[in-house]
DSSP file (Angstrom, degrees, kcal/mol; ACC not computed):
  #  RESIDUE AA STRUCTURE BP1 BP2  ACC     N-H-->O    O-->H-N    N-H-->O    O-->H-N    TCO  KAPPA ALPHA  PHI   PSI    X-CA   Y-CA   Z-CA
    1    1 A M              0   0    0      0, 0.0     2,-0.5     0, 0.0    14,-0.2   0.000 360.0 360.0 360.0 139.3   36.8   21.9  -31.9
    2    2 A L  E     -A   14   0A   0     12,-2.7    12,-3.1    43,-0.1     2,-0.5  -0.976 360.0-166.3-117.9 127.4   35.0   18.6  -32.2
    3    3 A Q  E     +A   13   0A   0     -2,-0.5     2,-0.4    10,-0.2    10,-0.2  -0.935  13.0 171.1-110.0 125.6   35.7   16.2  -35.1
    4    4 A I  E     -A   12   0A   0      8,-2.2     8,-3.7    -2,-0.5     2,-0.6  -0.991  19.8-155.3-136.9 127.6   33.2   13.4  -35.7
    5    5 A S  E     -A   11   0A   0     -2,-0.4     6,-0.2     6,-0.2   146,-0.0  -0.913  12.6-174.5-103.3 120.8   33.1   11.1  -38.7
    6    6 A I  E >>  -A   10   0A   0      4,-2.8     4,-3.0    -2,-0.6     3,-2.1  -0.947  27.8-120.9-118.8 109.3   29.7    9.6  -39.3
    7    7 A P  T 34 S+     0   0    0      0, 0.0   149,-1.2     0, 0.0    -2,-0.0  -0.210  97.0   3.4 -52.2 130.0   29.5    6.9  -42.1
    8    8 A G  T 34 S+     0   0    0    147,-0.2   147,-0.1     1,-0.1     0, 0.0   0.258 128.8  64.6  77.8 -11.5   27.0    8.0  -44.8
    9    9 A F  T <4 S-     0   0    0     -3,-2.1     2,-0.2     1,-0.2    -1,-0.1   0.757 101.9-118.9-104.1 -44.6   26.4   11.4  -43.0
   10   10 A G  E  <  -A    6   0A   0     -4,-3.0    -4,-2.8     2,-0.1     2,-0.6  -0.746  30.8 -53.3 132.7-179.4   29.8   13.0  -43.3
   11   11 A D  E     -A    5   0A   0     -6,-0.2     2,-0.4    -2,-0.2    -6,-0.2  -0.877  49.7-152.6-101.4 115.0   32.8   14.3  -41.4
   12   12 A L  E     -A    4   0A   0     -8,-3.7    -8,-2.2    -2,-0.6     2,-0.4  -0.761  16.0-177.9 -92.0 132.8   31.8   17.0  -38.9
   13   13 A V  E     -A    3   0A   0     79,-0.6     2,-0.4    -2,-0.4   -10,-0.2  -0.818  18.5-173.9-129.3  92.5   34.3   19.6  -37.9
   14   14 A L  E     +A    2   0A   0    -12,-3.1   -12,-2.7    -2,-0.4    80,-0.2  -0.696  26.3 158.7 -99.4 133.8   32.4   21.6  -35.3
   15   15 A E        +     0   0    0     78,-2.8    32,-2.7    -2,-0.4     2,-0.4   0.551  64.9  51.8-122.0 -19.7   33.7   24.8  -33.7
   16   16 A Y  E     -bc  47  94B   0     77,-2.2    79,-2.6    30,-0.2     2,-0.6  -0.970  54.0-160.0-130.8 134.7   30.4   26.4  -32.4
   17   17 A L  E     -bc  48  95B   0     30,-2.6    32,-3.5    -2,-0.4     2,-0.6  -0.961  18.4-173.9-106.1 114.3   27.5   25.3  -30.3
   18   18 A V  E     +bc  49  96B   0     77,-2.8    79,-1.9    -2,-0.6     2,-0.4  -0.950  11.3 174.1-112.0 116.9   24.6   27.7  -31.1
   19   19 A V  E     -bc  50  97B   0     30,-2.6    32,-2.0    -2,-0.6    79,-0.2  -0.973  30.4-123.1-136.6 139.4   21.6   27.1  -28.9
   20   20 A D  E     -b   51   0B   0     77,-2.4     5,-0.5    -2,-0.4    32,-0.2  -0.392  17.9-153.5 -71.7 152.7   18.3   28.7  -28.3
   21   21 A F  S >>>S+     0   0    0     30,-1.5     5,-2.0     3,-0.2     4,-1.7   0.935  70.0  66.9 -92.9 -68.3   17.4   29.8  -24.7
   22   22 A N  B 345S-g   26   0C   0      1,-0.3    77,-0.2     2,-0.2     5,-0.1  -0.366 121.8  -2.6 -63.4 119.8   13.7   29.8  -24.2
   23   23 A G  T 345S+     0   0    0      3,-1.3    97,-0.3    -2,-0.2    -1,-0.3   0.255 134.7  58.4  86.1 -16.5   12.2   26.3  -24.3
   24   24 A T  T <45S+     0   0    0     -3,-1.2   113,-0.2    73,-0.1    -3,-0.2   0.793 122.1  11.9-111.0 -58.2   15.6   24.8  -25.1
   25   25 A L  T  <5S+     0   0    0     -4,-1.7     7,-2.7    -5,-0.5     2,-0.3   0.704 134.0  30.7 -88.2 -23.1   18.1   25.7  -22.3
   26   26 A S  E   < -gH  22  31C   0     -5,-2.0    -3,-1.3     5,-0.3     2,-0.4  -0.851  60.8-143.2-134.5 166.8   15.3   26.9  -20.0
   27   27 A C  E >  S- H   0  30C   0      3,-2.0     3,-1.8    -2,-0.3    -5,-0.1  -0.998  90.9  -8.8-130.2 130.3   11.7   26.6  -19.0
   28   28 A D  T 3  S-     0   0    0     -2,-0.4     3,-0.1     1,-0.3    -1,-0.1   0.783 131.9 -54.0  49.6  34.5    9.8   29.7  -18.1
   29   29 A G  T 3  S+     0   0    0      1,-0.2     2,-0.4    -8,-0.1    -1,-0.3   0.434 114.3 111.6  89.5  -2.4   12.9   31.8  -18.2
   30   30 A R  E <  S-H   27   0C   0     -3,-1.8    -3,-2.0    32,-0.0    -1,-0.2  -0.906  73.5-112.2-112.3 132.9   14.9   29.6  -15.7
   31   31 A L  E     -H   26   0C   0     -2,-0.4    -5,-0.3    -5,-0.2     3,-0.1  -0.345  39.2-113.2 -64.2 136.0   17.9   27.5  -16.8
   32   32 A L    >   -     0   0    0     -7,-2.7     3,-1.9     1,-0.1     4,-0.5  -0.408  38.1 -89.7 -70.1 145.4   17.1   23.7  -16.6
   33   33 A P  T 3  S+     0   0    0      0, 0.0    -1,-0.1     0, 0.0   105,-0.1  -0.209 111.3  20.4 -51.6 138.6   18.8   21.6  -14.0
   34   34 A G  T 3> S+     0   0    0     -3,-0.1     4,-1.2     1,-0.0     5,-0.1   0.187  96.7  99.1  90.1 -17.7   22.1   20.0  -15.3
   35   35 A V  H <> S+     0   0    0     -3,-1.9     4,-3.0     1,-0.2     5,-0.3   0.939  72.3  60.2 -69.4 -43.2   22.5   22.5  -18.1
   36   36 A R  H  > S+     0   0    0     -4,-0.5     4,-2.0     1,-0.2    -1,-0.2   0.913 108.1  43.6 -47.3 -53.2   25.0   24.8  -16.4
   37   37 A G  H  > S+     0   0    0      1,-0.2     4,-2.3     2,-0.2    -1,-0.2   0.860 113.3  51.0 -65.5 -36.4   27.6   22.0  -16.0
   38   38 A R  H  X S+     0   0    0     -4,-1.2     4,-2.8     2,-0.2    -1,-0.2   0.900 108.9  50.9 -69.5 -40.4   27.2   20.7  -19.4
   39   39 A L  H  X S+     0   0    0     -4,-3.0     4,-1.6     2,-0.2    -2,-0.2   0.911 110.8  49.8 -66.3 -39.5   27.6   24.1  -21.0
   40   40 A R  H  < S+     0   0    0     -4,-2.0     4,-0.4    -5,-0.3     3,-0.3   0.946 111.7  47.9 -56.7 -49.5   30.8   24.6  -19.0
   41   41 A R  H >< S+     0   0    0     -4,-2.3     3,-1.2     1,-0.2    -2,-0.2   0.918 114.0  47.2 -62.6 -43.7   32.1   21.2  -20.2
   42   42 A L  H 3X S+     0   0    0     -4,-2.8     4,-2.3     1,-0.2    -1,-0.2   0.715  95.0  74.4 -70.3 -21.2   31.2   22.0  -23.8
   43   43 A S  T 3< S+     0   0    0     -4,-1.6    -1,-0.2    -3,-0.3    -2,-0.2   0.668  87.1  65.0 -69.8 -13.5   32.8   25.4  -23.8
   44   44 A Q  T <4 S+     0   0    0     -3,-1.2    -1,-0.2    -4,-0.4    -2,-0.2   0.939 115.9  22.8 -76.0 -43.4   36.2   23.8  -23.9
   45   45 A P  T  4 S+     0   0    0      0, 0.0     2,-0.3     0, 0.0    -2,-0.2   0.775 129.7  44.8 -89.0 -22.8   36.0   22.2  -27.3
   46   46 A L  S  < S-     0   0    0     -4,-2.3     2,-0.6   -45,-0.1   -30,-0.2  -0.881  75.7-126.0-122.5 145.6   33.3   24.6  -28.6
   47   47 A A  E     -b   16   0B   0    -32,-2.7   -30,-2.6    -2,-0.3     2,-0.5  -0.838  37.9-142.6 -84.5 123.2   32.6   28.3  -28.5
   48   48 A V  E     -bd  17  68B   0     19,-0.6    21,-2.6    -2,-0.6     2,-0.4  -0.790  20.2-176.2 -97.4 125.7   29.0   28.5  -27.0
   49   49 A H  E     -bd  18  69B   0    -32,-3.5   -30,-2.6    -2,-0.5     2,-0.5  -0.977   9.0-158.4-116.5 132.9   26.6   31.1  -28.4
   50   50 A V  E     -bd  19  70B   0     19,-3.1    21,-2.8    -2,-0.4     2,-0.4  -0.963   6.0-162.6-114.7 121.3   23.1   31.5  -26.9
   51   51 A L  E     +bd  20  71B   0    -32,-2.0   -30,-1.5    -2,-0.5     2,-0.3  -0.859  19.8 162.6-106.6 137.8   20.4   33.1  -29.0
   52   52 A T  E     - d   0  72B   0     19,-2.2    21,-3.6    -2,-0.4   -32,-0.0  -1.000  51.1-150.3-154.3 147.9   17.3   34.5  -27.4
   53   53 A A        -     0   0    0     -2,-0.3    -1,-0.1    19,-0.2    19,-0.1   0.533  49.1-136.5 -87.8  -9.8   14.3   36.7  -27.7
   54   54 A D    >   +     0   0    0      1,-0.1     3,-1.1     2,-0.1    -2,-0.1   0.895  35.0 174.5  51.2  50.3   14.7   37.0  -23.9
   55   55 A T  T 3  S+     0   0    0      1,-0.3    -1,-0.1     2,-0.1    -3,-0.0   0.854  78.6  36.0 -46.9 -46.0   10.9   36.6  -23.4
   56   56 A F  T 3  S-     0   0    0      0, 0.0    -1,-0.3     0, 0.0    -2,-0.1   0.439 104.5-126.0 -95.9  -1.4   11.2   36.5  -19.6
   57   57 A K  S <  S+     0   0    0     -3,-1.1     4,-0.1     1,-0.1    -2,-0.1   0.853  84.0 106.7  58.8  38.7   14.1   39.1  -19.4
   58   58 A T     >  +     0   0    0      2,-0.1     4,-2.7     3,-0.1     5,-0.3   0.429  39.1  97.1-120.4  -5.2   16.1   36.5  -17.4
   59   59 A C  H  > S+     0   0    0      1,-0.2     4,-2.0     2,-0.2     5,-0.2   0.890  83.5  49.9 -58.7 -48.0   18.8   35.2  -19.9
   60   60 A A  H  > S+     0   0    0      1,-0.2     4,-0.7     2,-0.2    -1,-0.2   0.938 116.4  41.7 -61.9 -49.1   21.6   37.5  -18.7
   61   61 A A  H  4 S+     0   0    0      1,-0.2     3,-0.4     2,-0.2    -1,-0.2   0.873 113.4  51.7 -70.0 -34.6   21.1   36.5  -15.1
   62   62 A E  H  < S+     0   0    0     -4,-2.7    -1,-0.2     1,-0.2    -2,-0.2   0.852 117.0  40.5 -67.6 -33.8   20.6   32.8  -15.7
   63   63 A L  H >< S+     0   0    0     -4,-2.0     3,-2.0    -5,-0.3     5,-0.2   0.422  83.9 137.0 -98.1   0.0   23.8   32.6  -17.8
   64   64 A A  T 3< S+     0   0    0     -4,-0.7    -3,-0.1    -3,-0.4    -4,-0.0  -0.185  73.3  11.2 -48.7 136.3   26.0   34.8  -15.6
   65   65 A R  T 3  S+     0   0    0      1,-0.3    -1,-0.3     3,-0.1    -4,-0.0   0.525  98.4 120.6  72.3   9.0   29.4   33.5  -15.1
   66   66 A L  S <  S-     0   0    0     -3,-2.0     2,-2.5     2,-0.1    -1,-0.3  -0.846  75.2-114.7-102.9 143.9   29.1   30.9  -17.8
   67   67 A P  S    S+     0   0    0      0, 0.0   -19,-0.6     0, 0.0     2,-0.3  -0.333  75.8 115.8 -78.1  67.6   31.6   31.0  -20.7
   68   68 A V  E     -d   48   0B   0     -2,-2.5     2,-0.5    -5,-0.2   -19,-0.2  -0.895  61.1-132.2-127.7 154.1   28.9   31.8  -23.3
   69   69 A Q  E     -d   49   0B   0    -21,-2.6   -19,-3.1    -2,-0.3     2,-0.5  -0.955  24.6-153.0-109.8 135.7   28.1   34.6  -25.7
   70   70 A V  E     -d   50   0B   0     -2,-0.5     2,-0.4   -21,-0.2   -19,-0.2  -0.902  11.6-174.0-110.5 134.0   24.5   35.8  -25.7
   71   71 A A  E     -d   51   0B   0    -21,-2.8   -19,-2.2    -2,-0.5     2,-0.5  -0.992  15.6-144.6-124.0 124.9   22.8   37.5  -28.5
   72   72 A V  E     -d   52   0B   0     -2,-0.4   -19,-0.2   -21,-0.2   -21,-0.1  -0.756  19.7-139.0 -90.6 133.0   19.2   38.9  -28.2
   73   73 A M        -     0   0    0    -21,-3.6     5,-0.1    -2,-0.5     4,-0.1  -0.550  22.1-100.6 -88.4 152.9   17.2   38.5  -31.3
   74   74 A P        -     0   0    0      0, 0.0    -1,-0.1     0, 0.0     7,-0.1  -0.302  34.2-110.7 -69.0 162.9   14.9   41.2  -32.7
   75   75 A P  S    S+     0   0    0      0, 0.0     2,-0.3     0, 0.0     3,-0.2   0.734  99.0  49.3 -68.5 -23.2   11.2   40.9  -32.0
   76   76 A R  S    S+     0   0    0      1,-0.2     5,-0.1     2,-0.1     0, 0.0  -0.838 112.0  12.2-117.6 154.8   10.3   40.1  -35.6
   77   77 A N     >  +     0   0    0     -2,-0.3     4,-2.0     1,-0.1     3,-0.2   0.868  66.4 160.7  54.6  43.9   11.9   37.6  -38.2
   78   78 A Q  H  >  +     0   0    0      1,-0.2     4,-2.8    -3,-0.2     5,-0.2   0.848  68.9  61.0 -62.7 -35.5   13.8   35.8  -35.5
   79   79 A D  H  > S+     0   0    0      1,-0.2     4,-1.7     2,-0.2    -1,-0.2   0.929 108.5  42.7 -59.7 -44.1   14.1   32.8  -37.8
   80   80 A R  H  > S+     0   0    0     -3,-0.2     4,-2.3     2,-0.2    -1,-0.2   0.846 112.9  53.3 -70.5 -35.1   16.0   34.9  -40.3
   81   81 A A  H  X S+     0   0    0     -4,-2.0     4,-2.5     2,-0.2    -2,-0.2   0.919 109.7  47.5 -65.4 -42.8   18.1   36.6  -37.6
   82   82 A K  H  X S+     0   0    0     -4,-2.8     4,-1.7    20,-0.2    -2,-0.2   0.858 112.1  49.8 -71.3 -32.0   19.2   33.3  -36.2
   83   83 A A  H  X S+     0   0    0     -4,-1.7     4,-1.5    -5,-0.2    -1,-0.2   0.900 110.1  50.6 -66.3 -42.0   20.1   32.0  -39.7
   84   84 A A  H  X S+     0   0    0     -4,-2.3     4,-1.8     2,-0.2    -2,-0.2   0.875 106.6  56.2 -60.6 -40.3   22.1   35.1  -40.4
   85   85 A Y  H  X S+     0   0    0     -4,-2.5     4,-1.2     1,-0.2    -1,-0.2   0.930 109.8  43.2 -58.2 -46.7   23.9   34.6  -37.1
   86   86 A I  H  X S+     0   0    0     -4,-1.7     4,-1.8     1,-0.2    -1,-0.2   0.792 107.7  61.8 -71.8 -25.1   25.1   31.1  -37.9
   87   87 A K  H  < S+     0   0    0     -4,-1.5    -1,-0.2     1,-0.2    -2,-0.2   0.907 101.8  51.6 -65.9 -39.1   26.0   32.3  -41.4
   88   88 A K  H  < S+     0   0    0     -4,-1.8    -1,-0.2     1,-0.2    -2,-0.2   0.851 114.4  43.7 -63.6 -34.4   28.5   34.7  -40.0
   89   89 A L  H  < S-     0   0    0     -4,-1.2    -1,-0.2    -5,-0.2    -2,-0.2   0.788 125.8 -97.1 -80.6 -25.5   30.0   31.9  -38.0
   90   90 A G    ><  -     0   0    0     -4,-1.8     3,-2.5    -5,-0.1     4,-0.2   0.635  24.4-137.1 101.0  97.9   30.0   29.4  -40.8
   91   91 A P  G >  S+     0   0    0      0, 0.0    20,-1.9     0, 0.0     3,-1.4   0.767 102.2  61.5 -57.0 -27.9   27.0   27.0  -40.8
   92   92 A R  G 3  S+     0   0    0      1,-0.3   -79,-0.6    18,-0.2    18,-0.1   0.627 104.4  50.7 -75.2  -8.0   29.2   24.0  -41.6
   93   93 A R  G <  S+     0   0    0     -3,-2.5   -78,-2.8    -7,-0.2   -77,-2.2   0.345  98.6  93.5-101.0   2.9   31.1   24.6  -38.4
   94   94 A C  E <   -c   16   0B   0     -3,-1.4    18,-1.5    -4,-0.2    17,-1.1  -0.821  51.3-166.1-108.7 136.3   27.9   24.8  -36.3
   95   95 A V  E     -ce  17 112B   0    -79,-2.6   -77,-2.8    -2,-0.4     2,-0.4  -0.983  26.2-164.6-105.9 126.6   25.9   22.4  -34.2
   96   96 A C  E     -ce  18 113B   0     16,-2.6    18,-2.4    -2,-0.5     2,-0.4  -0.908  10.4-168.2-117.9 141.9   22.6   24.1  -33.5
   97   97 A I  E     +ce  19 114B   0    -79,-1.9   -77,-2.4    -2,-0.4     2,-0.3  -0.993  25.0 131.5-129.7 131.3   20.0   23.2  -30.9
   98   98 A G  E     - e   0 115B   0     16,-2.1    18,-2.0    -2,-0.4   -75,-0.1  -0.967  39.3-154.0-165.1-178.8   16.5   24.6  -30.7
   99   99 A N        +     0   0    0     -2,-0.3    24,-3.3    16,-0.2    27,-0.2   0.479  64.5  85.2-139.4 -15.9   12.7   23.7  -30.3
  100  100 A G  S >  S-     0   0    0     22,-0.2     3,-1.7   -78,-0.1     4,-0.3  -0.415  81.9-111.5-101.5 168.6   10.8   26.5  -31.9
  101  101 A R  G >  S+     0   0    0      1,-0.3     3,-1.7     2,-0.2     4,-0.4   0.882 118.5  62.6 -54.5 -39.7    9.5   27.7  -35.3
  102  102 A N  G 3  S+     0   0    0      1,-0.3    -1,-0.3     2,-0.1   -20,-0.2   0.518  99.5  55.2 -68.6  -2.6   12.1   30.5  -35.0
  103  103 A D  G <> S+     0   0    0     -3,-1.7     4,-2.7     2,-0.1    -1,-0.3   0.471  79.6  95.4-103.0  -6.5   14.8   27.8  -35.0
  104  104 A V  H <> S+     0   0    0     -3,-1.7     4,-2.7    -4,-0.3     5,-0.2   0.930  86.1  42.5 -52.7 -57.9   13.9   26.1  -38.2
  105  105 A M  H  > S+     0   0    0     -4,-0.4     4,-1.9     1,-0.2    -1,-0.2   0.843 115.4  51.0 -62.5 -33.7   16.2   27.9  -40.6
  106  106 A M  H  > S+     0   0    0     -4,-0.2     4,-1.3     2,-0.2    -1,-0.2   0.930 113.0  45.4 -64.4 -48.1   19.1   27.6  -38.1
  107  107 A L  H  < S+     0   0    0     -4,-2.7     3,-0.2     1,-0.2    -2,-0.2   0.914 114.4  48.8 -64.6 -42.9   18.6   23.9  -37.6
  108  108 A K  H  < S+     0   0    0     -4,-2.7    -1,-0.2    -5,-0.2    -2,-0.2   0.855 114.5  43.3 -70.0 -33.9   18.3   23.3  -41.3
  109  109 A N  H  < S+     0   0    0     -4,-1.9    -1,-0.2    -5,-0.2    -2,-0.2   0.647  94.4  95.7 -84.9 -15.9   21.4   25.2  -42.3
  110  110 A A  S  < S-     0   0    0     -4,-1.3     3,-0.3    -3,-0.2   -18,-0.2  -0.268  83.5-119.0 -75.4 156.7   23.8   24.0  -39.5
  111  111 A A  S    S+     0   0    0    -20,-1.9     2,-0.4   -17,-1.1   -16,-0.2   0.898 108.5  17.5 -59.3 -37.9   26.2   21.0  -40.0
  112  112 A L  E    S-e   95   0B   0    -18,-1.5   -16,-2.6   -21,-0.2     2,-0.4  -0.964  75.5-167.3-140.7 118.1   24.3   19.3  -37.3
  113  113 A G  E     -e   96   0B   0     -2,-0.4    18,-2.5    -3,-0.3    19,-1.6  -0.914   4.0-171.3-110.6 132.1   20.7   20.4  -36.2
  114  114 A I  E     -ef  97 132B   0    -18,-2.4   -16,-2.1    -2,-0.4     2,-0.4  -0.992   6.2-159.9-124.0 120.8   19.2   19.0  -32.9
  115  115 A A  E     -ef  98 133B   0     17,-2.7    19,-2.9    -2,-0.4     2,-0.3  -0.875   9.9-158.7-101.7 138.3   15.6   19.6  -32.0
  116  116 A V  E     - f   0 134B   0    -18,-2.0    19,-0.2    -2,-0.4    20,-0.1  -0.868  13.2-161.7-113.2 146.7   14.7   19.2  -28.3
  117  117 A I     >  +     0   0    0     17,-1.2     4,-1.1    -2,-0.3    19,-0.2   0.912  32.5 150.8 -95.4 -55.7   11.2   18.6  -26.9
  118  118 A N  T >4 S-     0   0    0     17,-1.5     3,-0.9     1,-0.2   -94,-0.1   0.082  72.9 -46.3  48.8-167.0   11.5   19.6  -23.1
  119  119 A E  T 34 S+     0   0    0      1,-0.2    -1,-0.2   -95,-0.1     3,-0.1   0.783 139.4  52.9 -68.7 -32.7    8.5   20.9  -21.2
  120  120 A E  T 34 S-     0   0    0    -97,-0.3    -1,-0.2     1,-0.2    -2,-0.2   0.588 103.4-135.7 -82.4  -7.9    7.4   23.4  -23.9
  121  121 A G    <<  -     0   0    0     -4,-1.1     2,-0.4    -3,-0.9    -1,-0.2  -0.269  22.2 -86.1  76.4-170.3    7.4   20.8  -26.6
  122  122 A A        -     0   0    0     -3,-0.1   -22,-0.2    -7,-0.1     2,-0.1  -0.992  32.6-109.7-136.1 139.7    8.9   21.3  -30.0
  123  123 A A     >  -     0   0    0    -24,-3.3     4,-2.0    -2,-0.4     3,-0.3  -0.469  28.0-126.9 -67.7 141.3    7.4   22.8  -33.2
  124  124 A A  H  > S+     0   0    0      1,-0.2     4,-2.4     2,-0.2     5,-0.2   0.888 110.0  52.9 -55.3 -42.7    6.8   20.2  -35.9
  125  125 A H  H  > S+     0   0    0      1,-0.2     4,-1.5     2,-0.2    -1,-0.2   0.873 105.6  52.9 -65.5 -33.8    8.7   22.2  -38.4
  126  126 A A  H  > S+     0   0    0     -3,-0.3     4,-1.2   -27,-0.2    -1,-0.2   0.894 109.6  49.7 -63.7 -41.4   11.7   22.4  -36.1
  127  127 A C  H  < S+     0   0    0     -4,-2.0     3,-0.3     1,-0.2    -2,-0.2   0.896 111.1  49.2 -66.8 -36.8   11.7   18.6  -35.7
  128  128 A A  H  < S+     0   0    0     -4,-2.4    -1,-0.2     1,-0.2    -2,-0.2   0.794 110.5  50.3 -73.7 -23.0   11.5   18.2  -39.5
  129  129 A A  H  < S+     0   0    0     -4,-1.5    -1,-0.2    -5,-0.2    -2,-0.2   0.681  97.6  87.5 -82.6 -17.9   14.3   20.5  -40.1
  130  130 A A     <  -     0   0    0     -4,-1.2   -16,-0.2    -3,-0.3     3,-0.1  -0.342  69.1-143.1 -79.8 159.1   16.6   18.8  -37.5
  131  131 A D  S    S+     0   0    0    -18,-2.5     2,-0.3     1,-0.3   -17,-0.2   0.733  90.6  19.0 -85.4 -25.6   19.0   15.9  -38.1
  132  132 A I  E     -f  114   0B   0    -19,-1.6   -17,-2.7     2,-0.0     2,-0.4  -0.987  65.9-152.6-140.6 146.0   18.1   14.5  -34.7
  133  133 A I  E     -f  115   0B   0     -2,-0.3     2,-0.3   -19,-0.2   -17,-0.2  -0.990  16.0-168.8-120.4 136.4   15.4   14.9  -32.1
  134  134 A T  E     -f  116   0B   0    -19,-2.9   -17,-1.2    -2,-0.4   -16,-0.1  -0.826  30.5-124.8-118.4 158.5   16.0   14.4  -28.5
  135  135 A R  S    S-     0   0    0     -2,-0.3   -17,-1.5   -19,-0.2     2,-0.3   0.737  89.6  -4.1 -70.2 -22.4   13.6   14.2  -25.5
  136  136 A D  S  > S-     0   0    0    -19,-0.2     4,-1.7   -21,-0.1    -1,-0.1  -0.962  75.8 -95.7-161.4 170.0   15.4   17.0  -23.6
  137  137 A I  H  > S+     0   0    0     -2,-0.3     4,-2.9  -113,-0.2     5,-0.3   0.859 117.3  58.5 -66.2 -38.8   18.3   19.4  -23.6
  138  138 A L  H  > S+     0   0    0      1,-0.2     4,-2.3     2,-0.2    -1,-0.2   0.917 106.8  48.6 -58.4 -43.4   20.5   17.1  -21.5
  139  139 A S  H  > S+     0   0    0      2,-0.2     4,-1.2     1,-0.2    -1,-0.2   0.920 112.2  49.5 -56.5 -46.6   20.2   14.3  -24.0
  140  140 A A  H >X S+     0   0    0     -4,-1.7     3,-0.8     1,-0.2     4,-0.6   0.947 113.5  43.8 -62.2 -51.9   21.1   16.8  -26.8
  141  141 A L  H >X S+     0   0    0     -4,-2.9     3,-1.2     1,-0.2     4,-0.7   0.864 108.8  58.3 -63.3 -37.1   24.2   18.2  -25.1
  142  142 A D  H 3X S+     0   0    0     -4,-2.3     4,-1.8    -5,-0.3     3,-0.4   0.769  92.5  68.4 -67.0 -22.7   25.3   14.7  -24.1
  143  143 A L  H << S+     0   0    0     -4,-1.2     7,-0.4    -3,-0.8    -1,-0.3   0.849 100.0  51.2 -59.7 -31.1   25.3   13.7  -27.8
  144  144 A L  H << S+     0   0    0     -3,-1.2    -1,-0.2    -4,-0.6    -2,-0.2   0.694 112.7  42.9 -84.6 -19.0   28.3   16.2  -28.1
  145  145 A T  H  < S+     0   0    0     -4,-0.7    -1,-0.2    -3,-0.4    -2,-0.2   0.610 122.8  39.5 -97.8 -16.0   30.3   14.6  -25.2
  146  146 A K  S >< S+     0   0    0     -4,-1.8     3,-2.4    -5,-0.2     4,-0.5  -0.594  71.9 173.7-131.0  74.0   29.5   11.1  -26.2
  147  147 A P  T 3>  +     0   0    0      0, 0.0     4,-2.0     0, 0.0     3,-0.2   0.653  67.6  77.0 -62.2 -18.5   29.8   11.3  -30.1
  148  148 A K  H 3> S+     0   0    0      1,-0.2     4,-2.6     2,-0.2     5,-0.1   0.797  89.5  60.6 -61.6 -24.3   29.3    7.5  -30.6
  149  149 A R  H <> S+     0   0    0     -3,-2.4     4,-1.7    -6,-0.2    -1,-0.2   0.912 103.5  48.7 -65.5 -41.0   25.7    8.2  -29.9
  150  150 A L  H  > S+     0   0    0     -4,-0.5     4,-2.7    -7,-0.4     5,-0.3   0.907 110.8  50.3 -64.2 -39.6   25.6   10.5  -32.9
  151  151 A V  H  X S+     0   0    0     -4,-2.0     4,-2.3     1,-0.2    -2,-0.2   0.942 109.9  51.2 -61.3 -47.4   27.3    7.9  -35.0
  152  152 A A  H  < S+     0   0    0     -4,-2.6    -1,-0.2     1,-0.2    -2,-0.2   0.805 117.5  38.4 -65.3 -27.2   24.8    5.3  -33.9
  153  153 A T  H  < S+     0   0    0     -4,-1.7    -1,-0.2    -5,-0.1    -2,-0.2   0.830 123.7  35.1 -85.8 -36.4   21.8    7.5  -34.8
  154  154 A L  H  < S+     0   0    0     -4,-2.7    -3,-0.2    -5,-0.2    -2,-0.2   0.664  87.1 108.4-101.3 -14.8   23.0    9.1  -38.0
  155  155 A R     <        0   0    0     -4,-2.3  -147,-0.2    -5,-0.3  -149,-0.0  -0.135 360.0 360.0 -65.0 161.9   25.1    6.5  -39.8
  156  156 A V              0   0    0   -149,-1.2  -148,-0.1     0, 0.0    -1,-0.1   0.380 360.0 360.0-108.0 360.0   23.8    4.8  -42.9
């Protein structure tokens, strides 16, 4: 569990990291460099869940031997499926990271929503729904291991 108090934003009590795979953790179906170690590190305080449409059919192989739970989303209404997924976990206990239009509801409903740009870019609606936008996934994951960065960005 991560507990972070942010003046003017609120007290976060996070138990789950829910993150999109394609375009967020990976590019063209391959895990981005540096992600594996950060997911391992974050799996100690948080339960890590990876949501994917598995466009490239590489998710299971790329995440093998990592302490994460993978859920493959249906081909239609992925935005609703992702929102329903975090609703079961408890949205106020989730930090969610994504980049696509299908991540908008998840980012909006989470206690903390982070949009990442990476090589694929980020949907404008995803950026608008997020609390924070980062230039890449490594910066997003590092916010959780260096929470004073969150405080500096989100405080009022």
